[in-house]
C-alpha positions in Angstrom: 98.5 -100.9 257.8 96.9 -97.3 257.9 95.1 -96.4 254.6 95.4 -92.6 253.4 92.4 -92.8 251.0 89.2 -91.3 252.2 86.7 -93.4 249.9 86.1 -96.8 251.7 83.8 -99.6 251.1 83.0 -102.9 252.7 83.2 -106.0 250.5 83.2 -109.7 250.3 86.0 -111.6 248.3 84.0 -113.4 245.7 86.7 -115.1 243.5 90.6 -115.0 243.0 92.5 -115.5 239.8 96.4 -115.8 240.3 99.4 -116.5 238.2 103.1 -115.9 239.3 103.0 -112.1 239.2 99.9 -110.6 239.3 96.1 -111.6 240.8 92.5 -110.6 240.1 90.5 -110.2 243.2 86.5 -109.5 242.7 84.4 -108.6 245.4 80.6 -108.0 246.4 79.9 -104.7 247.6 76.4 -103.0 248.4 76.8 -100.2 245.9 77.8 -100.5 243.1 77.1 -104.3 243.0 80.7 -105.6 242.4 84.4 -104.3 242.3 87.5 -105.8 241.2 91.1 -105.2 242.1 94.5 -106.3 240.2 97.4 -106.5 242.5 100.6 -108.6 242.8 100.3 -112.2 243.8 102.9 -111.3 246.3 100.6 -108.6 247.9 97.6 -111.3 247.7 99.8 -113.7 249.5 100.9 -111.0 252.3 97.2 -110.3 252.8 96.2 -113.9 253.1 93.1 -113.1 251.2 90.7 -116.0 250.7 87.2 -116.2 248.9 84.6 -115.1 251.6 86.8 -112.8 253.3 85.5 -109.3 254.3 87.7 -106.6 253.7 87.6 -102.6 253.2 88.0 -101.5 249.8 90.1 -98.5 249.7 89.2 -96.3 246.5 92.4 -94.2 245.5 92.6 -92.8 242.1 91.8 -95.3 239.7 93.1 -98.1 242.1 91.0 -100.1 244.3 93.1 -101.5 247.2 91.9 -104.3 249.6 92.6 -103.7 253.2 92.3 -106.6 255.6 91.9 -105.5 259.2 
Protein backbone atom coordinates (compact mmCIF):
# COMPACT_ATOMS: atom_id res chain seq x y z
CA UNK A 1 0.00 0.00 0.00
CA UNK A 2 1.34 3.41 -0.91
CA UNK A 3 0.67 6.07 1.73
CA UNK A 4 -0.22 9.57 0.59
CA UNK A 5 0.79 11.50 3.72
CA UNK A 6 4.22 13.15 3.87
CA UNK A 7 4.79 13.03 7.63
CA UNK A 8 6.14 9.63 8.63
CA UNK A 9 7.72 8.24 11.79
CA UNK A 10 9.01 4.77 12.60
CA UNK A 11 7.46 3.23 15.69
CA UNK A 12 7.44 -0.03 17.62
CA UNK A 13 4.05 -1.51 18.59
CA UNK A 14 3.98 -1.60 22.41
CA UNK A 15 0.38 -2.67 23.12
CA UNK A 16 -2.88 -3.59 21.41
CA UNK A 17 -6.37 -3.38 22.98
CA UNK A 18 -9.23 -4.73 20.83
CA UNK A 19 -12.94 -5.33 20.87
CA UNK A 20 -15.16 -6.57 18.04
CA UNK A 21 -15.24 -3.23 16.17
CA UNK A 22 -12.30 -0.98 17.15
CA UNK A 23 -8.71 -1.42 18.30
CA UNK A 24 -6.24 0.88 20.09
CA UNK A 25 -2.61 0.36 19.10
CA UNK A 26 0.13 2.19 21.03
CA UNK A 27 3.61 2.82 19.64
CA UNK A 28 7.04 3.80 20.96
CA UNK A 29 8.70 6.45 18.79
CA UNK A 30 11.83 8.60 19.18
CA UNK A 31 10.09 11.99 19.08
CA UNK A 32 7.55 12.37 20.58
CA UNK A 33 8.02 9.63 23.18
CA UNK A 34 4.88 7.67 22.19
CA UNK A 35 1.84 7.81 19.92
CA UNK A 36 -1.40 5.86 19.56
CA UNK A 37 -3.78 4.97 16.75
CA UNK A 38 -7.43 3.92 16.87
CA UNK A 39 -8.41 1.72 13.94
CA UNK A 40 -11.01 -0.87 13.11
CA UNK A 41 -10.25 -4.35 14.38
CA UNK A 42 -10.68 -5.56 10.79
CA UNK A 43 -7.82 -3.27 9.74
CA UNK A 44 -5.73 -4.47 12.69
CA UNK A 45 -6.22 -8.07 11.59
CA UNK A 46 -5.51 -7.21 7.93
CA UNK A 47 -2.20 -5.57 8.95
CA UNK A 48 -1.38 -8.57 11.17
CA UNK A 49 0.06 -6.17 13.79
CA UNK A 50 1.68 -7.71 16.84
CA UNK A 51 3.33 -6.16 19.88
CA UNK A 52 7.00 -5.64 18.97
CA UNK A 53 6.37 -5.04 15.23
CA UNK A 54 8.22 -2.08 13.68
CA UNK A 55 5.90 0.01 11.48
CA UNK A 56 5.86 3.36 9.70
CA UNK A 57 3.47 5.82 11.36
CA UNK A 58 1.87 8.04 8.74
CA UNK A 59 0.52 11.27 10.25
CA UNK A 60 -2.32 12.73 8.19
CA UNK A 61 -4.61 15.43 9.58
CA UNK A 62 -5.64 14.21 13.04
CA UNK A 63 -5.10 10.51 12.25
CA UNK A 64 -2.08 8.26 12.85
CA UNK A 65 -2.10 5.44 10.29
CA UNK A 66 0.13 2.40 10.92
CA UNK A 67 1.72 1.07 7.70
CA UNK A 68 3.48 -2.30 7.86
CA UNK A 69 5.88 -2.74 4.93
